[in-house]
C-alpha positions in Angstrom: -43.5 -130.9 118.2 -40.0 -131.2 116.8 -41.3 -130.8 113.3 -42.9 -127.5 114.3 -39.7 -126.2 115.9 -37.4 -127.4 113.1 -39.5 -126.8 110.0 -42.7 -124.8 110.4 -41.5 -121.9 112.6 -38.4 -121.1 110.5 -40.6 -121.2 107.4 -43.2 -118.9 109.0 -40.4 -116.4 109.9 -39.1 -116.7 106.3 -42.6 -115.9 104.9 -43.1 -113.0 107.4 -39.8 -111.4 106.4 -40.8 -111.7 102.7 -44.1 -110.0 103.4 -42.3 -107.2 105.4 -40.0 -106.4 102.5 -42.8 -106.6 100.0 -41.3 -109.4 98.0 -44.1 -111.8 98.8 -47.4 -110.5 97.3 -49.6 -113.5 97.5 -50.6 -116.0 100.1 -50.8 -118.7 97.5 -47.8 -120.9 96.6 -46.9 -120.2 93.0 -47.1 -123.7 91.6 -47.0 -122.3 88.1 -43.7 -120.5 88.7 -41.5 -122.8 90.8 -38.3 -120.9 90.0 -39.8 -117.7 91.5 -41.0 -119.6 94.6 -37.5 -121.0 95.0 -36.0 -117.6 94.6 -38.3 -116.2 97.2 -37.4 -119.0 99.6 -33.7 -118.4 99.1 -34.2 -114.6 99.6 -36.1 -115.4 102.8 -33.2 -117.5 104.0 -30.9 -114.5 103.4 -33.2 -112.3 105.4 -33.2 -114.7 108.3 -29.4 -114.6 108.4 -29.2 -110.8 108.4 -28.7 -109.2 111.8 -29.3 -105.6 113.0 -25.7 -104.4 113.4 -26.7 -101.6 115.8 -28.2 -104.1 118.2 -25.1 -106.3 117.8 -22.8 -103.4 118.8 -25.1 -102.5 121.8 -25.0 -106.1 123.0 -21.2 -106.3 122.7 -20.9 -103.0 124.5 -23.0 -104.2 127.4 -20.9 -107.4 127.6 -17.7 -105.4 127.7 -19.1 -103.0 130.4 -20.2 -106.0 132.5 -16.8 -107.7 132.2 -15.0 -104.4 133.0 -17.2 -104.0 136.1 -16.3 -107.5 137.3 -12.6 -106.8 136.8 -12.9 -103.6 138.9 -14.7 -105.5 141.7 -11.9 -108.1 141.8 -9.2 -105.5 142.1 -10.4 -103.7 145.3 -7.6 -102.5 147.6 -7.1 -105.1 150.3 -3.9 -103.7 151.8 -5.7 -100.7 153.5 -5.6 -101.1 157.3 -9.2 -99.9 157.6 -10.4 -103.0 155.8 -9.0 -105.6 158.2 -11.0 -108.8 158.4 -12.4 -109.5 161.9 -13.7 -112.8 163.4 -17.3 -112.0 162.5 -16.3 -112.0 158.8 -16.8 -108.3 158.5 -14.3 -106.2 156.5 -14.3 -102.7 157.8 -17.9 -101.4 157.5 -18.8 -104.0 154.9 -21.0 -107.0 155.6 -21.2 -109.4 152.6 -21.6 -107.0 149.6 -23.7 -104.4 151.5 -22.3 -101.5 153.5 -23.5 -100.9 157.0 
């Protein structure tokens, strides 16, 4: 199982990326041209390391929005007299995180 995870799956991704870019034209291993096979393998490794910068920016933006929302929730006004805590644990009209 570990061999599949560590060796076979990354190599399969490598070959799929080479097929997508059109650099790999044959299913056969080029035993007669080892240098070309090594070049393709190295190129596949480069393709595996590339990321889609648009998706990276969108992911970072979502993380920033989430952290800003958490900061806003932590800074709610507590000095307002309408939000006094009662014995039942209610704060004004709020029970837990739901409004009544």
